[in-house]
C-alpha positions in Angstrom: 0.0 0.0 0.0 1.3 3.4 -0.9 -1.3 6.2 -0.6 1.0 8.9 -2.0 1.9 6.9 -5.1 -1.7 6.1 -5.7 -2.7 9.8 -5.8 0.4 10.9 -7.7 -0.2 8.3 -10.4 -3.6 9.7 -11.2 -2.5 13.3 -11.1 0.4 12.6 -13.5 -2.1 11.0 -15.8 -4.2 14.2 -15.8 -1.4 16.7 -16.4 0.5 14.5 -18.8 -2.6 13.3 -20.8 -1.7 13.2 -24.6 -5.0 14.9 -25.4 -4.0 17.8 -23.2 -0.6 18.4 -24.8 0.4 22.1 -24.9 -0.6 25.0 -22.7 -3.6 24.2 -20.5 -5.6 25.3 -17.4 -6.2 23.1 -14.4 -9.6 23.7 -12.8 -10.1 22.3 -9.2 -12.4 22.4 -6.3 -11.4 23.0 -2.7 -11.1 19.3 -2.0 -9.0 18.3 -5.1 -6.8 21.4 -4.5 -5.9 20.0 -1.2 -5.4 16.5 -2.7 -2.8 17.9 -5.2 -1.0 20.1 -2.7 -0.3 17.1 -0.5 1.7 15.2 -3.1 2.8 17.5 -5.9 4.6 20.9 -6.0 3.5 23.9 -8.0 6.8 23.9 -9.9 6.2 20.3 -11.0 2.8 21.2 -12.3 4.2 24.1 -14.2 6.7 21.8 -15.9 3.8 20.0 -17.5 2.7 23.2 -19.3 -0.1 24.1 -16.9 -0.5 27.8 -17.5 -3.2 28.4 -15.0 -4.5 26.7 -11.8 -7.8 28.0 -10.4 -11.0 26.9 -8.8 -13.9 25.8 -11.0 -16.2 28.6 -9.8 -13.6 31.4 -10.5 -14.7 34.2 -12.9 -12.5 35.5 -15.7 -12.4 36.5 -19.3 -12.7 33.6 -21.9 -9.4 31.9 -22.8 -10.6 29.8 -25.8 -7.0 29.2 -26.9 -6.5 27.0 -23.8 -7.6 23.5 -23.0 -9.1 22.9 -19.6 -8.4 19.9 -17.4 -11.1 19.8 -14.7 -10.4 17.6 -11.7 -13.2 17.8 -9.1 -15.2 15.6 -6.7 -18.5 14.3 -8.2 -20.8 16.4 -6.0 -24.1 18.0 -6.8 -22.5 21.5 -6.5 -19.7 20.6 -8.9 -22.0 19.1 -11.4 -24.1 22.3 -11.4 -21.0 24.4 -11.7 -19.9 22.3 -14.7 -23.3 22.7 -16.3 -23.0 26.5 -16.1 -19.5 26.4 -17.4 -20.4 24.2 -20.4 -23.3 26.4 -21.4 -21.0 29.4 -21.6 -17.5 27.9 -22.2 -14.5 30.0 -21.2 -12.0 27.4 -22.6 -11.7 25.8 -26.0 -11.9 22.2 -24.9 -12.8 20.5 -21.6 -11.3 17.2 -20.2 -13.3 16.2 -17.2 -11.7 14.0 -14.4 -13.7 13.1 -11.3 -12.0 11.9 -8.1 -14.6 9.3 -7.4 -17.4 7.3 -8.9 -19.7 9.5 -11.1 -23.4 8.6 -10.9 -25.2 8.0 -14.2 -27.6 10.8 -13.3 -24.7 13.3 -13.1 -23.2 12.1 -16.4 -26.6 12.7 -18.1 -26.8 16.2 -16.7 -23.3 17.0 -18.0 -24.2 15.6 -21.4 -27.3 17.7 -21.6 -25.4 20.9 -20.8 -22.6 20.2 -23.4 -24.6 21.8 -26.2 -21.4 23.2 -27.8 -19.7 19.8 -27.7 -16.6 21.1 -25.9 -16.2 18.0 -23.6 -13.5 15.7 -25.1 -13.4 13.1 -22.4 -14.8 12.1 -19.0 -12.7 9.9 -16.7 -12.9 8.6 -13.1 -9.5 9.0 -11.4 -9.9 7.7 -7.8 -7.9 10.2 -5.8 -10.6 11.3 -3.3 -8.4 11.3 -0.2 -5.5 13.2 1.3 -2.3 11.1 1.2 -0.4 12.1 4.3 2.3 9.4 4.3 2.7 6.3 2.1 0.7 4.3 4.8 -1.6 7.0 6.1 -4.5 8.8 4.4 -7.2 11.2 5.6 -10.5 12.5 4.3 -10.1 16.0 5.7 -13.2 15.6 7.9 -13.9 17.7 11.0 -15.7 16.5 14.1 -16.1 12.9 12.7 -15.9 11.7 16.3 -19.5 12.5 16.6 -20.3 9.4 14.5 -19.2 7.3 17.5 -21.6 9.2 19.7 -24.7 9.3 17.6 -25.1 7.2 14.5 -27.1 9.0 11.7 -30.1 7.2 10.3 -30.5 9.2 7.1 -28.4 10.5 4.3 -28.4 14.0 2.8 -31.5 14.3 0.7 -33.5 12.0 2.9 -32.3 8.5 1.8 -31.8 5.8 4.4 -28.4 4.5 5.2 -28.5 1.4 3.0 -27.3 0.1 -0.3 -29.6 2.6 -2.0 -26.9 5.2 -1.6 -25.1 4.0 -4.7 -25.5 6.5 -7.4 -26.6 9.4 -5.1 -24.8 12.7 -5.7 -23.0 14.0 -2.6 -24.3 17.3 -1.2 -21.3 18.4 0.9 -21.5 21.9 2.4 -18.8 24.4 1.3 -17.8 24.8 4.9 -16.4 21.3 6.0 -16.8 22.2 9.7 -20.6 22.2 9.2 -21.0 18.7 7.8 -23.9 16.8 9.5 -23.4 13.3 10.8 -25.1 11.8 7.6 -22.7 13.8 5.4 -19.7 12.7 7.5 -20.8 9.1 7.1 -21.4 9.4 3.4 -18.0 11.1 2.9 -16.3 8.3 4.8 -17.9 5.7 2.6 -16.9 7.5 -0.6 -13.4 8.1 0.6 -12.8 4.5 1.5 -14.2 3.4 -1.9 -11.8 5.7 -3.6 -8.8 4.3 -1.6 -9.8 0.8 -2.6 -10.2 1.6 -6.2 -6.9 3.5 -6.4 -5.1 0.5 -4.7 -7.1 -1.9 -7.0 -8.2 -3.9 -4.0 -11.5 -5.7 -3.3 -11.0 -6.6 0.4 -12.8 -8.6 3.0 -14.2 -6.1 5.5 -14.4 -6.7 9.2 -15.6 -4.3 11.9 -15.4 -3.9 15.6 -18.0 -5.9 17.4 -20.4 -3.7 19.4 -19.9 -0.6 17.3 -23.0 0.4 15.4 -21.1 3.0 13.2 -18.3 0.6 12.4 -20.8 -2.1 11.4 -22.8 0.2 9.2 -19.8 1.7 7.5 -18.4 -1.8 6.8 -21.8 -3.0 5.4 -22.3 0.1 3.3 -18.8 -0.1 1.7 -19.3 -3.8 1.1 -22.7 -3.2 -0.5 -21.4 -0.5 -2.7 -18.6 -2.7 -4.0 -21.2 -5.3 -5.0 -23.6 -2.8 -6.6 -21.1 -0.8 -8.7 -21.4 -1.7 -12.4 -18.8 -2.0 -15.2 -16.7 -4.4 -13.1 -15.1 -1.6 -11.0 -14.1 -3.9 -8.3 -13.3 -7.0 -10.5 -9.6 -7.0 -9.8 -7.3 -10.0 -10.1 -7.5 -12.0 -6.9 -4.2 -11.9 -4.9 -2.8 -14.9 -3.1 -3.7 -13.2 0.2 -7.1 -11.5 0.3 -6.8 -7.8 1.5 -8.5 -7.0 4.8 -10.1 -3.8 5.8 -10.7 -3.5 9.6 -13.1 -0.8 10.6 -12.4 0.4 14.2 -14.4 2.8 16.4 -12.4 5.6 18.1 -14.4 5.2 21.3 -13.0 1.6 21.6 -9.6 3.2 22.4 -10.1 6.7 24.0 -6.7 6.6 25.7 -4.2 6.7 22.8 -5.2 10.2 21.5 -5.0 11.5 25.1 -1.3 10.7 25.5 1.4 13.2 24.6 3.1 12.2 21.4 6.9 12.0 21.0 7.5 11.2 17.4 8.4 14.0 14.9 5.3 14.2 12.7 3.0 13.5 15.6 4.6 16.2 17.8 4.4 18.8 15.1 0.8 17.9 14.5 -0.2 18.1 18.1 1.9 21.0 19.4 2.4 23.3 16.4 -0.5 22.3 14.1 0.1 20.4 10.8 -2.6 21.1 8.3 -2.3 19.6 4.8 1.5 19.3 5.3 1.8 23.0 6.3 3.0 24.3 9.7 2.1 27.8 10.8 4.7 29.4 13.2 3.5 33.0 12.9 2.6 33.1 16.6 5.9 31.4 17.7 8.5 33.7 19.3 12.0 34.3 17.7 11.2 32.7 14.4 12.6 34.3 11.2 10.0 35.8 8.8 10.9 33.3 6.1 10.3 30.4 8.5 6.9 31.3 9.7 5.1 29.1 7.2 6.7 25.7 6.5 6.0 22.8 4.3 6.6 19.4 5.9 6.1 16.7 3.4 7.8 13.3 2.9 7.5 13.7 -0.9 9.7 16.8 -1.0 11.8 16.6 2.1 14.2 13.6 2.4 15.2 14.4 6.0 11.6 14.4 7.1 10.8 11.2 5.2 13.6 9.5 7.0 12.7 10.8 10.5 8.9 11.1 10.3 8.5 8.6 13.1 11.8 9.4 15.0 11.3 10.0 18.7 12.2 13.3 20.2 15.7 12.3 21.5 16.8 10.6 18.2 15.4 13.6 16.3 17.6 16.0 18.2 20.7 13.9 17.3 19.6 13.7 13.6 19.1 17.5 13.4 22.6 18.0 14.9 24.1 15.7 12.3 22.3 17.6 9.6 23.7 20.9 10.8 27.2 19.4 11.1 27.1 18.1 7.6 25.8 21.4 6.2 28.6 23.4 8.1 31.2 21.1 6.7 29.9 21.7 3.1 29.8 25.5 3.8 33.5 25.5 4.7 34.3 23.6 1.5 32.4 26.2 -0.6 34.2 29.0 1.2 37.5 27.7 0.0 37.2 28.9 -3.6 40.6 29.6 -5.1 40.3 28.8 -8.8 38.0 29.0 -11.8 37.3 25.2 -11.4 36.3 25.8 -7.8 33.9 28.5 -8.9 32.4 26.2 -11.6 31.9 23.4 -9.1 30.3 25.8 -6.6 27.8 27.1 -9.3 27.0 23.5 -10.4 26.2 22.5 -6.8 24.6 25.8 -5.7 20.9 24.7 -6.3 21.4 21.6 -4.1 23.4 23.7 -1.6 20.6 26.3 -1.4 18.0 23.6 -1.0 20.0 22.0 1.8 20.3 25.4 3.5 16.5 25.8 3.5 16.1 22.2 4.8 18.5 22.8 7.6 16.9 26.0 8.6 13.4 24.5 8.6 14.2 21.5 10.8 16.3 23.6 13.2 13.4 26.0 13.5 10.9 23.2 14.1 13.2 21.4 16.6 13.7 24.6 18.5 10.0 25.4 18.8 9.2 21.8 19.8 11.9 21.9 22.5 10.5 25.3 23.7 7.0 23.9 23.9 8.1 20.8 25.8 9.9 23.0 28.4 7.3 25.7 28.7 4.4 23.3 29.0 6.3 20.9 31.3 5.5 18.0 28.9 8.1 15.7 30.3 6.4 15.5 33.7 2.9 15.6 32.2 3.8 12.7 29.9 5.3 10.6 32.7 2.1 11.0 34.7 0.0 10.1 31.6 1.9 6.9 31.1 1.6 6.0 34.8 -2.2 6.5 34.6 -2.5 4.5 31.4 -0.3 1.6 32.6 -0.2 1.7 36.4 -2.6 0.8 39.2 -2.1 3.0 42.3 -5.1 5.2 42.8 -4.0 7.1 45.9 -0.6 8.1 44.3 -2.2 8.8 40.9 -4.9 11.0 42.5 -2.3 12.9 44.5 -0.2 13.5 41.4 -3.2 14.5 39.2 -4.4 17.0 41.8 -0.8 18.5 41.9 -0.8 19.0 38.2 -4.3 20.5 38.1 -3.1 23.1 40.6 0.2 23.8 38.7 -0.1 27.0 36.8 2.7 25.9 34.3 0.5 23.1 33.0 -1.8 24.2 30.1 -5.5 23.8 30.5 -5.7 21.3 27.7 -3.1 19.1 29.4 -4.9 19.3 32.7 -8.1 18.2 30.9 -6.3 15.2 29.3 -4.9 14.2 32.7 -8.4 14.5 34.3 -9.9 12.3 31.5 -7.2 9.7 31.8 -7.8 9.6 35.6 -11.5 9.2 35.1 -11.1 6.5 32.5 -8.6 4.6 34.6 -10.5 4.7 37.9 -14.1 5.1 36.8 -15.1 1.9 38.6 -12.7 2.3 41.6 -14.4 2.6 45.0 -12.3 5.7 46.0 -12.5 7.6 42.7 -12.6 11.4 43.3 -14.2 12.7 40.1 -16.1 15.5 41.9 -12.8 16.9 43.2 -11.1 16.6 39.8 -14.0 18.4 38.2 -13.9 21.2 40.7 -10.2 21.7 40.1 -10.8 22.0 36.4 -13.5 24.6 36.8 
C-alpha cells in the first residue's frame, strides 16, 4: 500500500494526458486542490505546461485558446458548476476528471449541458483522499468523532443508510466544519471506496463488534462494492485477500489523550500540521521566512527518514544535519580557482535547497523543544503513562491534583490528565471525580 503513489499516479495521468498536450488550465475544487497540494509541488505542475491553476467557480475572461483539465469531486454542487461552465465555455476544450465514482444521473446532466460539444473526455481517477504518508491517508473531515456518539439514520436528501446510496450525488457543504453526521458518514464511505479503487483492492471487510457505526460503515462499503457496475471492483485475486478492519475511536479513547513524542505527531499536536503545512506566525523568535513551512515526505528527504523518529533521536539527527551542512559550507568558502567556482555554481541549487532544509528543521526542533519545556510536557507525559499503565489510585490521584493546581500546566493538558484519571479509575471505589471536576473549573 502506498497512498502517495496512488494519488500521484492519477495526477500525473491528468497533467500528462496526450490529449492535453500544450498549454492548459487546471480547474479544481477546494477538495482536489488539497489533494494535489499534499503530493505535488506547483513547480512540478508548471513543468507540465499548466498555464493556470484555479477553482472551478472562478470568474474571468474567456481563454478559448487554452484547454481545460477539470479535476473535481462528483458532488451536486460541482456538477451544477460544470453545467453552467459548459453552457458558456471559457475554454476551447474540456477534459473532465472526477476523483470518485460519477453517478449516471450526473453524467446525463453534463451531457445535456454540453450543447457546444466542448467536452472531449470524462474519466474517473480515484484520488478522493489526502495522502499524508505512504501508509496514512485522511478524508479531511472535521468532528467525525460525533459518528461514534450518535449514529445517523438518514443520508443527505432523505435517503436511508442502506445500499440505496449507490448513485446518489453528494451534497457536501462548502464549509467542511458544518458537515452533518449523515454527510460525514457518506463522505467516509466515498473516501474508502476511492482508496480501494486506487489501490485496486477488493477486500474482505471486518468491523469492531459492538460498534454500530463501524458495522454500518463496513456493510455500506461492502454493498457499494457489490452494486457498482462495469466491473469496477473486479480485480485480479491476490494470493492473500486484502483485509479492511473498521475500528471505532471510542474503543480506544486513551491513545489520543497521550502526549506524542514522534516528529510528525509532535508537530501535528503541538504546532499544528494542516495539509503538510506548519504555521509558526505566533511562535517567538522565528525568522519571517520560516513562519510558514511545508513538511512533506515527498519533497523533504530528511523528514521522510525521520517522520517517526522519537524526540531524542530527532535531536541527534538534526545536529548531524547541521554538522554536515557546516562542513559543506566550509568547503564552498575555500574557492581559489575557476574550477572551484564552476563546481560551486553547479552545486549551488542543491546547496541552497539544503540550506532551506537545515533552517526548517532547526526552527521546528527549536520550537518543539521550547513547547516541551514551557508546557512541562516531560512531567505531564510521565504521569499520563503511569495513569495508562499503572494501578495506584492514591498516588495517581495525588499527582493529578498537583498537576491540576500547577499554573505551568496548560488547561488542555490538565483536561487530558483528568480524563485519563476518570477512564482509569471510573469503577474504583475511591474515585474522586467531583474533586477533579472542581479543580478543572
